[in-house]
C-alpha positions as CSV (number, residue, x, y, z in Angstrom):
1,M,-10.8,-15.7,0.0
2,D,-13.9,-15.1,2.1
3,Y,-16.4,-13.2,-0.1
4,T,-18.7,-12.6,2.9
5,Q,-16.3,-9.9,4.2
6,K,-17.3,-6.3,3.7
7,V,-15.5,-4.5,0.9
8,T,-14.4,-1.0,1.8
9,K,-14.3,1.7,-0.8
10,K,-10.8,2.8,-1.7
11,L,-11.5,5.4,-4.5
12,L,-13.6,8.5,-4.4
13,T,-15.4,10.2,-7.3
14,V,-15.1,14.0,-7.9
15,K,-18.4,14.5,-6.2
16,E,-17.4,12.4,-3.2
17,L,-14.1,14.2,-2.9
18,A,-15.8,17.6,-3.1
19,L,-17.9,16.6,-0.1
20,Y,-14.9,15.1,1.7
21,L,-12.9,18.3,1.3
22,G,-15.8,20.8,1.6
23,K,-15.1,22.2,-1.9
24,S,-17.1,22.5,-5.1
25,Q,-16.8,19.9,-7.9
26,A,-15.6,22.7,-10.1
27,A,-12.8,23.4,-7.7
28,I,-11.8,19.8,-7.7
29,Y,-11.8,19.7,-11.5
30,Q,-9.6,22.8,-11.5
31,L,-7.1,21.1,-9.2
32,V,-7.0,18.1,-11.6
33,A,-6.6,20.3,-14.7
34,R,-3.7,22.1,-13.0
35,R,-2.3,18.7,-11.8
36,Q,-2.2,20.1,-8.2
37,I,-3.9,17.1,-6.7
38,P,-3.1,13.4,-7.0
39,Y,-5.7,11.5,-9.0
40,V,-6.2,8.2,-10.8
41,K,-7.6,8.0,-14.4
42,L,-9.9,5.0,-15.0
43,G,-10.9,5.3,-18.6
44,R,-12.5,8.7,-18.8
45,S,-13.3,8.8,-15.1
46,V,-11.2,10.7,-12.6
47,C,-10.9,9.1,-9.1
48,F,-9.0,9.8,-6.0
49,D,-7.2,7.3,-3.7
50,I,-8.3,8.1,-0.1
51,P,-4.9,7.4,1.6
52,T,-3.1,9.4,-1.1
53,I,-5.4,12.4,-0.6
54,D,-4.9,12.2,3.1
55,E,-1.2,12.3,2.6
56,W,-1.5,15.2,0.1
57,L,-3.5,17.1,2.7
58,K,-0.8,16.5,5.3
59,S,2.0,17.6,3.0
60,N,0.1,20.7,2.1
61,S,-0.7,21.7,5.7
62,I,1.0,24.7,7.1
63,E,2.1,24.5,10.7
64,C,0.9,27.4,12.9
65,M,3.6,29.4,14.6
66,A,3.8,29.5,18.4
67,A,3.1,32.9,19.9
């Protein structure tokens, strides 16, 4: 394995996800408490897998109706 390659971040913290979604950290914690958003528990930390969050956003999108 080539260790000189750049490692890309796969998990977001609550703070980073709040910025990513344009929501408050409190709103993210509420979604987690209600189990309305997919998350990963690492010890006491709550993290979010970026591809999983993107899929969650797509699955919760509402198509607009053609006029």
